[in-house]
Structure formats: structure tokens, C-alpha cells
C-alpha positions in Angstrom: 69.8 34.9 43.6 68.8 37.0 46.6 69.2 35.8 50.1 66.1 34.6 52.0 64.7 37.1 54.5 64.8 36.1 58.1 62.8 37.8 60.8 62.9 38.3 64.5 60.0 36.5 66.2 58.4 38.0 69.3 56.0 36.3 71.7 53.5 38.3 73.8 51.4 37.2 76.7 47.9 38.5 77.0 47.0 37.8 80.7 43.5 38.9 81.6 41.8 38.5 84.9 38.5 40.1 86.1 38.4 42.4 83.1 42.0 43.6 83.7 45.1 43.0 81.7 48.7 42.7 83.1 51.2 45.1 81.7 54.9 45.8 82.6 56.7 49.1 82.3 60.0 48.8 80.5 63.1 50.1 82.4 66.8 50.3 81.5 66.3 48.3 78.2 67.2 50.9 75.6 63.8 50.4 73.8 60.7 52.4 74.8 61.8 52.7 78.4 59.1 54.1 80.7 56.3 52.7 78.5 54.0 49.8 79.2 54.1 46.5 77.3 52.7 43.0 77.5 55.0 40.4 79.0 57.0 39.5 76.0 60.3 38.3 74.6 62.1 36.8 71.6 62.0 33.3 70.3 65.3 31.5 70.9 67.0 29.1 68.5 65.5 25.6 68.7 62.5 26.7 70.7 58.8 26.5 69.7 56.7 29.6 69.9 54.6 28.1 72.6 57.6 27.1 74.6 58.9 30.7 74.3 55.7 32.1 75.8 55.8 29.6 78.7 59.5 30.4 79.3 59.0 34.2 79.2 56.1 34.0 81.6 58.2 32.1 84.1 61.3 34.3 83.6 59.5 37.7 83.7 56.6 37.2 86.1 57.1 33.8 87.8 53.9 32.1 86.6 53.5 28.6 85.2 51.6 28.1 81.9 50.5 24.9 80.2 50.4 24.8 76.4 46.8 23.7 76.5 45.8 26.9 78.3 47.2 29.1 75.5 45.4 30.4 72.4 47.1 32.4 69.7 44.8 35.4 69.4 46.8 37.6 67.0 49.8 37.7 64.7 51.3 41.1 63.8 54.0 41.8 61.2 55.6 44.9 62.7 58.1 47.4 61.2 59.8 50.0 63.2 61.9 52.6 61.3 65.6 52.0 61.8 65.1 48.4 63.1 64.6 45.0 61.6 61.0 44.0 61.0 59.6 41.4 63.3 56.6 39.0 63.5 54.8 39.0 66.9 52.6 36.2 68.1 50.1 37.2 70.8 48.9 34.4 73.1 46.1 34.6 75.6 46.4 32.4 78.7 43.2 31.0 80.1 44.7 29.6 83.2 48.1 29.8 85.0 49.7 28.8 88.3 51.2 31.3 90.7 50.7 35.0 91.2 52.5 37.4 88.8 55.5 39.2 90.4 58.2 41.3 88.9 61.1 38.9 88.5 63.2 41.3 86.4 63.3 44.6 88.3 66.4 45.6 86.3 64.3 45.6 83.1 60.8 46.4 84.6 59.9 49.3 86.9 56.2 48.4 87.3 54.0 45.4 86.9 50.3 46.3 87.2 46.8 45.2 86.2 44.8 47.7 84.1 41.1 47.7 83.1 40.8 46.5 79.4 38.8 49.6 78.6 41.2 52.1 80.4 44.8 51.2 79.4 47.5 53.7 80.4 48.3 56.3 77.7 51.9 55.2 77.6 51.5 51.7 76.2 53.9 51.0 73.3 52.1 51.5 70.0 52.3 48.1 68.4 51.0 46.0 71.4 48.3 48.6 72.0 47.2 48.2 68.4 47.4 44.4 68.7 45.1 44.6 71.8 42.5 46.6 69.8 42.6 44.0 67.0 42.3 41.1 69.6 39.2 42.8 71.1 37.7 43.1 67.5 38.6 39.4 66.7 41.0 40.3 64.0 43.6 37.5 63.7 46.3 39.3 61.7 47.6 42.8 61.1 50.4 44.9 59.7 51.9 47.7 61.8 54.4 50.4 60.7 54.6 49.4 57.0 
């Protein structure tokens, strides 16, 4: 009998204000450094996916989120050659408390708002594709398979 597959679960925050989206530039992480990404992180043991989004938002950018203000807008099963496949859940926040600030300068060299229709060229491929799917109303996608 084969062993059950287990997957890494990522959570991603889609924070939009006045037609602009918040992105962070990775730094000193060993993965896609110098490229932009959504505020994101991994699900921890014993944590719900929604709790993970709320925690990551507080840890990375210092904002408060309420579960009722979050909608899951996309799910992506992502495969990157040489790494374990992962499932990413993308949540849009409709309200939050506080102003986003870079609370992890050792991992993030820039935190900036970009127009939704003019993202920087150096956005990591899978969140960039997820954002296109979100704009098109596509709830699920595969990436890298």
C-alpha cells in the first residue's frame, strides 16, 4: 500500500486599495530573492487556513484582519521543479486595521502598492498567474504541472 501524499499549504493575501495591490520584494530568503510576491506564508500545524492568513498579515505587515473580511478568491496547485508541490490559497481582504509596514526587513527589501494593471515585471510566476485568474474569476488552477 502506498503512503498518502501530504502537501505544503501556502496562504496568500490579496490586499487591494484604490486599484492598487500590495506586493513585497523577497530578500535573503533563498527563494526568488529580488522578486515581488504577495504577503504569504505557510500553514502551521494545528492552524486553520484563515488563521494563517490573519497571522501572516500581522507578522509581515502589521495589519489586523477579521475572518469575516476575507474571501478565498483562488486556489492553485503549484509544482516547481526540484521542490515539493504545494497548494496555495489566495484570500482577498475587504477591510483591515492599521497601515501596512515592513515588519520583516531581513526577508523583505520593499513593500509597495502597484496598479493592478501595471504590476512590476519581476513578480514571481505563480502568484502573477493566480492574480490573472482572480481577475478573470477563475476559482482554481494548476501551475507548473
